[in-house]
C-alpha positions in Angstrom: -37.3 -3.0 57.0 -33.7 -3.1 55.8 -33.2 -5.4 52.8 -33.4 -9.0 53.9 -30.8 -11.7 53.2 -31.0 -14.8 51.2 -32.4 -18.2 52.2 -30.2 -21.3 52.5 -31.1 -24.9 52.8 -30.2 -26.6 56.0 -31.6 -29.9 57.2 -34.4 -29.7 54.6 -35.7 -26.4 55.9 -35.0 -22.9 54.8 -32.9 -20.7 57.0 -33.8 -17.1 56.5 -31.5 -14.2 57.2 -32.8 -10.7 57.8 -31.2 -7.3 58.4 -33.3 -4.7 60.1 -32.8 -1.3 61.8 -33.5 -0.8 65.4 -35.9 2.0 64.3 -38.0 -0.4 62.1 -41.5 -1.4 63.4 -41.4 -4.7 65.3 -42.8 -7.7 63.6 -45.8 -9.5 65.0 -43.8 -12.6 65.7 -40.8 -11.6 67.7 -37.6 -13.8 68.2 -37.6 -16.8 70.5 -34.3 -15.5 71.9 -31.9 -12.6 71.6 -28.2 -13.4 71.2 -26.0 -11.0 73.2 -22.2 -11.2 72.5 -20.7 -9.8 75.7 -17.4 -9.8 77.7 -16.9 -9.5 81.4 -15.6 -6.0 81.0 -18.7 -4.9 79.1 -20.9 -6.3 81.8 -19.4 -3.9 84.3 -18.3 -1.0 82.2 -20.5 -0.7 79.1 -23.8 1.1 78.9 -26.4 -1.7 78.8 -30.1 -2.1 79.4 -30.8 -0.8 82.9 -32.9 -3.8 83.8 -30.4 -6.3 82.3 -27.1 -5.0 83.5 -27.6 -5.7 87.3 -28.7 -9.3 86.4 -25.6 -9.8 84.3 -23.4 -8.5 87.1 -25.1 -10.9 89.5 -24.3 -13.8 87.2 -20.7 -12.9 87.1 -20.5 -12.5 90.9 -22.1 -15.9 91.4 -19.7 -17.4 88.8 -22.6 -18.5 86.6 -21.4 -16.6 83.5 -18.0 -15.0 83.2 -18.2 -13.7 79.6 -15.3 -15.9 78.4 -15.1 -17.0 74.8 -16.8 -20.3 74.3 -19.2 -19.8 77.2 -23.0 -19.4 77.0 -25.8 -18.9 79.4 -29.6 -18.8 78.7 -31.2 -16.0 80.7 -34.9 -15.2 80.8 -35.7 -11.6 81.8 -39.1 -10.2 82.7 -39.9 -7.1 80.6 -43.1 -5.3 81.6 -45.7 -7.9 80.6 -43.6 -10.7 79.1 -40.3 -12.7 79.3 -37.5 -12.1 76.9 -34.9 -14.8 76.6 -31.2 -13.9 76.1 -28.5 -16.3 74.9 -25.4 -14.8 76.5 -22.3 -15.6 74.5 -18.9 -14.8 75.8 -16.4 -12.9 73.7 -12.9 -11.4 73.9 -12.4 -7.7 74.7 -12.0 -5.2 71.8 -12.8 -5.8 68.1 -13.5 -9.4 67.1 -11.8 -11.3 64.3 -13.9 -13.1 61.7 -12.8 -16.4 63.3 -14.1 -15.2 66.7 -17.4 -14.1 65.3 -17.8 -17.5 63.5 -17.1 -19.3 66.8 -19.4 -17.1 68.8 -22.3 -17.7 66.4 -21.7 -21.4 66.6 -21.9 -21.4 70.4 -25.0 -19.3 70.3 -26.6 -21.7 67.7 -25.8 -24.7 69.9 -27.5 -23.0 72.9 -30.5 -22.1 70.8 -31.0 -25.7 69.7 -30.9 -26.8 73.3 -33.4 -24.1 74.2 -35.7 -25.1 71.3 -35.5 -21.7 69.7 -36.3 -21.3 66.0 -35.9 -17.6 65.5 -33.0 -15.6 66.9 -32.2 -11.9 66.9 -28.7 -10.4 67.3 -27.6 -6.8 67.5 -25.0 -5.6 65.0 -23.3 -2.2 65.0 -23.9 -0.1 61.9 -20.1 0.5 61.6 -17.5 -2.3 61.8 -14.7 0.0 63.1 -14.9 -0.9 66.7 -16.7 -4.3 66.3 -14.5 -6.3 63.9 -10.7 -6.3 63.4 -11.1 -6.6 59.6 -13.7 -3.8 59.5 -15.4 -5.7 56.8 -19.2 -5.9 56.6 -19.1 -8.7 54.1 -16.7 -10.7 56.2 -18.8 -10.2 59.3 -21.9 -11.4 57.6 -20.2 -14.4 56.1 -18.6 -15.4 59.4 -21.8 -15.1 61.4 -23.8 -17.1 58.8 -21.2 -19.9 58.7 -21.2 -20.0 62.5 -24.9 -20.2 62.9 -25.3 -23.0 60.3 -22.3 -25.1 61.5 -23.2 -24.6 65.2 -26.7 -25.9 64.6 -25.7 -29.0 62.5 -25.9 -32.4 64.2 -25.1 -35.9 63.0 -28.0 -38.1 62.0 -29.2 -40.7 64.4 -30.7 -44.1 63.5 -32.7 -44.8 66.6 -36.1 -46.4 66.2 -37.7 -43.3 67.8 -36.0 -40.1 66.6 -36.0 -37.3 69.3 -37.6 -34.2 68.0 -35.0 -31.4 67.7 -35.6 -27.8 66.9 -34.0 -26.3 63.8 -33.0 -22.7 63.5 -35.2 -21.1 60.9 -34.6 -17.4 61.0 -31.8 -15.1 62.1 -32.4 -11.4 62.3 -29.5 -9.0 62.6 -30.6 -5.7 64.1 -28.5 -2.6 63.3 -28.1 0.1 65.9 -28.2 3.0 63.5 -27.8 4.3 59.9 -25.3 2.5 57.7 -22.5 3.8 55.5 -22.8 3.6 51.7 -22.1 0.1 50.4 -22.8 -1.6 53.7 -26.0 -3.3 52.6 -24.5 -4.6 49.4 -21.5 -5.9 51.2 -23.6 -7.5 53.9 -25.8 -9.3 51.4 -22.8 -10.6 49.6 -21.4 -12.0 52.9 -24.7 -13.6 53.7 -24.8 -15.3 50.3 -21.3 -16.7 50.6 -21.6 -17.6 54.2 -24.8 -19.5 53.8 -23.4 -21.3 50.7 -20.2 -22.3 52.4 -22.2 -23.4 55.4 -24.2 -25.6 53.1 -21.0 -27.0 51.6 -19.5 -27.9 55.0 -22.8 -29.5 56.1 -22.9 -31.6 53.0 -19.4 -32.8 53.6 -20.2 -33.6 57.2 -23.3 -35.6 56.3 -21.5 -37.7 53.8 -18.6 -38.4 56.2 -21.0 -39.5 58.9 -22.9 -42.0 56.8 -22.3 -45.6 58.0 -20.3 -47.8 55.7 -23.2 -50.0 54.7 -25.1 -46.8 53.6 -22.3 -45.3 51.7 -20.5 -47.6 49.3 -18.7 -46.3 46.1 -21.9 -46.4 44.1 -23.7 -44.3 46.8 -21.0 -41.7 46.8 -21.2 -41.6 43.0 -25.0 -41.1 43.2 -24.5 -38.2 45.7 -22.1 -36.6 43.2 -24.4 -37.2 40.3 -27.3 -35.5 42.1 -25.2 -32.6 43.1 -24.0 -32.1 39.5 -27.4 -32.3 38.1 -28.8 -29.9 40.6 -26.5 -27.2 39.4 -26.2 -28.2 35.7 -22.5 -29.3 35.9 -21.0 -31.9 33.7 -20.5 -35.2 35.5 -18.9 -38.5 34.5 -19.1 -41.7 36.6 -16.4 -44.2 35.4 -17.4 -47.8 36.2 -15.1 -50.8 36.8 -15.1 -51.8 33.1 -14.1 -48.3 31.9 -11.4 -48.1 34.7 -9.8 -51.2 33.2 -10.1 -49.8 29.7 -8.4 -46.6 30.7 -5.7 -48.4 32.7 -6.4 -47.2 36.2 -4.6 -50.1 37.8 -4.0 -48.5 41.2 -7.7 -47.7 41.8 -8.7 -51.2 40.5 -6.1 -52.9 42.7 -7.4 -51.2 45.9 -11.0 -52.1 45.1 -10.4 -55.7 44.2 -11.2 -57.1 47.6 -14.7 -55.6 47.9 -18.0 -56.7 46.6 -18.7 -53.1 45.7 -16.7 -52.1 42.6 -14.5 -49.0 42.6 -15.5 -46.0 40.5 -13.9 -42.7 39.4 -16.2 -39.7 39.9 -15.6 -36.5 37.8 -17.5 -33.2 38.0 -16.6 -30.2 35.9 -17.5 -26.7 36.9 -16.8 -24.2 34.1 -17.3 -20.6 35.2 -15.6 -18.9 32.2 -16.1 -18.9 28.5 -13.0 -21.1 27.9 -11.7 -24.2 29.6 -8.4 -22.8 30.8 -6.5 -22.0 34.1 -8.2 -25.1 35.5 -7.8 -26.2 39.1 -8.0 -29.9 39.9 -9.5 -30.9 43.2 -8.8 -34.6 43.9 -10.4 -36.2 47.0 -9.7 -39.6 48.4 -13.0 -41.6 48.4 -12.3 -44.8 50.4 -15.8 -45.4 51.8 -14.5 -47.9 54.3 -10.9 -48.9 55.1 -10.2 -52.2 56.9 -6.5 -51.9 55.8 -7.0 -54.8 53.4 -4.7 -57.8 53.8 -2.6 -55.5 56.1 -5.6 -55.5 58.4 -6.0 -52.6 60.9 -6.6 -53.2 64.6 -10.2 -53.6 65.5 -10.3 -50.8 68.1 -11.5 -47.6 66.5 -12.0 -49.2 63.1 -15.6 -47.9 63.1 -14.2 -44.4 62.5 -13.0 -45.6 59.1 -16.5 -44.7 57.7 -14.8 -41.3 57.5 -12.0 -42.3 55.2 -13.7 -40.6 52.4 -13.4 -37.2 54.2 -11.3 -35.9 51.3 -14.0 -36.8 48.8 -16.6 -35.1 51.0 -14.5 -32.0 51.2 -14.2 -31.5 47.4 -17.9 -32.3 47.0 -18.7 -29.7 49.5 -16.6 -27.2 47.5 -18.6 -28.1 44.4 -21.8 -27.5 46.3 -20.6 -23.9 47.0 -19.5 -23.4 43.4 -22.8 -24.6 42.2 -24.7 -22.0 44.3 -22.4 -19.0 43.9 -21.2 -19.5 40.3 -17.8 -17.7 40.5 -15.7 -17.1 37.3 -13.3 -20.0 37.8 -12.8 -23.4 36.3 -12.5 -26.5 38.5 -12.5 -30.2 37.7 -13.2 -32.4 40.7 -11.9 -36.0 40.6 -12.8 -38.6 43.3 -11.4 -42.1 43.1 -13.7 -44.2 45.3 -13.4 -47.8 46.6 -13.7 -50.0 49.6 -10.4 -51.4 51.0 -11.4 -54.9 52.1 -9.6 -58.2 52.7 -10.7 -61.0 50.3 -9.2 -63.8 48.3 -9.1 -61.4 45.4 -7.6 -58.5 47.3 -4.3 -56.9 46.5 -1.4 -58.4 48.6 1.9 -57.1 50.0 4.5 -57.7 47.4 2.2 -57.2 44.4 3.4 -54.8 41.7 0.7 -52.8 40.0 0.7 -50.4 37.0 -0.9 -47.0 37.5 -2.7 -44.8 34.9 0.5 -42.8 34.4 2.4 -46.0 33.4 4.4 -45.9 36.6 4.7 -49.2 38.5 4.2 -49.4 42.3 5.4 -52.1 44.7 2.8 -52.7 47.3 4.4 -53.1 50.7 1.4 -52.3 52.8 -2.2 -52.6 51.6 -3.3 -50.1 54.3 -1.4 -47.5 52.3 -4.2 -47.5 49.8 -5.2 -43.9 49.8 -2.1 -42.7 48.0 -2.6 -45.3 45.3 -6.1 -44.3 44.4 -5.0 -40.6 44.5 -2.2 -41.4 42.0 -4.7 -42.4 39.4 -7.0 -39.5 40.4 -4.2 -36.9 40.0 -3.1 -38.4 36.6 -6.7 -38.2 35.4 -7.2 -34.6 36.6 -4.2 -33.7 34.5 -5.7 -35.5 31.5 -8.9 -33.4 32.0 -7.0 -30.1 31.8 -6.0 -29.3 35.4 -3.0 -26.9 35.5 -2.6 -27.0 39.2 -3.8 -29.6 41.6 -4.8 -29.9 45.3 -5.5 -33.3 46.7 -7.3 -33.8 50.0 -7.1 -37.1 51.9 -7.4 -38.8 55.3 -4.0 -40.2 54.3 -1.9 -41.1 57.3 -2.0 -41.7 61.1 1.5 -40.1 61.1 0.1 -36.6 60.5 -2.1 -37.0 63.6 1.0 -38.0 65.6 2.9 -34.9 64.3 0.1 -32.3 64.5 -2.7 -33.8 66.6 -6.2 -32.7 65.6 -5.3 -29.0 65.6 -3.9 -28.7 62.0 -4.0 -30.2 58.6 -0.6 -31.2 57.3 0.4 -30.1 53.8 3.1 -31.0 51.3 3.9 -29.1 48.1 6.2 -28.7 45.2 5.4 -25.0 44.9 6.0 -22.7 47.8 4.2 -19.7 46.3 1.1 -21.9 45.7 1.3 -23.1 49.3 1.5 -19.6 50.7 -1.7 -18.6 48.7 -3.5 -21.6 50.3 -2.3 -20.8 53.8 -3.6 -17.2 53.3 -7.0 -18.7 52.4 -6.9 -21.0 55.3 -6.3 -18.2 57.8 -9.2 -16.3 56.4 -11.4 -19.4 56.6 -10.3 -20.1 60.1 -8.7 -23.5 59.4 -5.1 -24.4 60.4 -2.8 -25.7 57.7 0.8 -26.5 58.5 3.4 -27.1 55.7 5.7 -30.1 56.0 9.2 -30.2 54.3 9.7 -31.9 50.9 13.5 -32.2 50.8 15.1 -34.5 48.1 16.0 -37.0 50.8 12.2 -37.6 51.4 11.6 -38.2 47.7 14.5 -40.7 47.6 12.7 -42.8 50.3 10.0 -43.7 47.7 12.4 -45.6 45.5 11.7 -49.3 45.1 14.1 -52.2 44.2 11.6 -53.8 41.8 9.3 -51.0 40.6 9.2 -47.2 40.0 7.9 -46.5 43.5 7.0 -48.3 46.7 3.7 -47.4 48.4 5.1 -47.4 52.0 8.3 -46.2 53.5 7.7 -47.3 57.1 7.4 -45.2 60.2 10.0 -42.6 59.3 8.5 -39.3 57.8 5.3 -41.2 57.0 3.1 -38.2 56.5 5.7 -36.5 54.2 6.5 -39.5 52.0 2.9 -40.4 51.6 2.1 -37.0 50.3 5.2 -37.0 48.1 4.1 -40.3 46.6 0.9 -38.6 45.4 2.9 -35.6 44.2 5.0 -37.8 42.0 2.0 -38.1 39.7 1.6 -34.3 39.3 4.6 -34.5 37.0 5.8 -31.1 37.9 2.5 -29.3 37.8 1.9 -26.9 40.8 0.5 -29.3 43.5 -0.5 -29.3 47.1 -1.4 -32.3 49.2 -3.6 -31.8 52.3 -3.6 -34.6 54.9 -6.8 -34.3 56.9 -6.5 -37.5 58.9 -6.3 -35.6 62.2 -8.8 -32.8 61.4 -11.6 -34.5 59.4 -13.2 -36.3 62.4 -14.0 -34.9 65.9 -14.5 -37.2 68.8 -16.3 -34.6 70.8 -18.3 -31.4 70.2 -16.1 -28.4 70.3 -16.2 -24.9 68.8 -17.5 -25.1 65.2 -17.3 -28.8 65.2 -20.1 -31.3 66.0 -19.1 -34.8 67.0 -18.2 -36.8 63.9 -17.2 -35.5 60.5 -16.0 -31.9 60.4 -16.1 -31.0 56.7 -12.6 -29.6 57.1 -11.0 -27.8 54.1 -14.3 -26.9 52.5 -13.9 -23.3 53.8 -10.2 -23.1 52.9 -10.5 -24.5 49.4 -13.5 -22.2 48.7 -11.6 -19.1 49.9 -8.7 -20.1 47.7 -10.9 -20.7 44.6 -12.6 -17.3 45.2 -9.2 -15.7 45.1 -8.7 -17.1 41.6 -11.8 -15.3 40.4 -10.0 -12.0 41.0 -7.0 -13.3 38.9 -9.4 -14.1 36.0 -10.8 -10.5 36.2 -7.3 -9.0 35.6 -6.2 -11.5 32.9 -6.1 -10.0 29.3 
């Protein structure tokens, strides 16, 4: 048996990853199904199992399976004295990218869940040259592990009688021949990172999907506390009294209308000997957003349980860091509150003072996310952050501009932005930079305060991001608006219906790139 992979927690059960050679003795308990990545061309022109190939060709001719990416077909085949079940998964011709492998694994996992399969087997070539564009065993393993985990994740239901649903427990990758030196080590590293990143995304999805009555600011803080304690990271939960003492007027103002007090959540991950070159990850943690006094329309408001998607994303990253322990330093800051209408709620026309000392004229109480992020960014700086990325379901305007296909981004540092976009491409998440011309900054000026929290409909996604960037005070900073990408209204590709956990993969890839920089610093 080739050296097996690591286990990862998924849905309370251990998912086991194995790597074996085709020449190894068969285990007593075989797989419930075999995953076959195959294209239409391969069905007719590749050398396949003599018994299987005519069946596949018949499926194509009858238009039951065409081998297109995103398509699956469950096929039982009689082999001598037993049935073998194949999960046919369509693919493109030629070598596959990491993104295509990730997607294919997700579709296969989804089919396996419907089948009730718990153990899968999938053939992998012993050389990546003709299989994967990147020709990278580590990247291949990581992409497949991420895909199998994310494809099998489902949102929790609260029905009186819970339907029994199979969980994938074991994935065996079978090599077709001897491997090159270094292959096993690279594969194992890919499995470790892929399973950890999968766990981080699943955590973010689960938090995002929690109903508003089951996730108020104190619940989000408790989830962060448990995560930090699980991995021995320093954590600080700042309550309402301490928020007032510190002067976090923006966060306090947003949370005034709720019976559940606002809190500031801080987790420090220190992976080097000294607390330097610190990255600040700031996530918007509005556990439910009614719009406050500037009340939203009722239709679709139930999706506002996901307005803490930014907080979920950065908590997902901390889950990965806790598991993998890279040599980087990260401080996570989550300002969390409920935005509710109440006799004590902040009102349009109010002027509040932020932690930075800047004053803000509140023109729209539904523009609350940028206000809590203002105090979050300022506090991340105070804790030593030298560059900051904030993540937030900030504006409907970004969804108007980019739909649900891409996360909008604004920055004050183009080099920093290009680094993040490189990480996003590797992670398979789309990030699109928006301009930050001086004219947009000018739109934030107020007649009665340092800033106004709303500029109206024009350039809404840009100015909302730049409002937050004001509080970076010149530090390298990127704002990620995930309002269009953090929630999926249907099952598609890697995404289950509901919270997507978007940006966990991108941020993790970028943080990993910083470990290499630490290695070459004197």
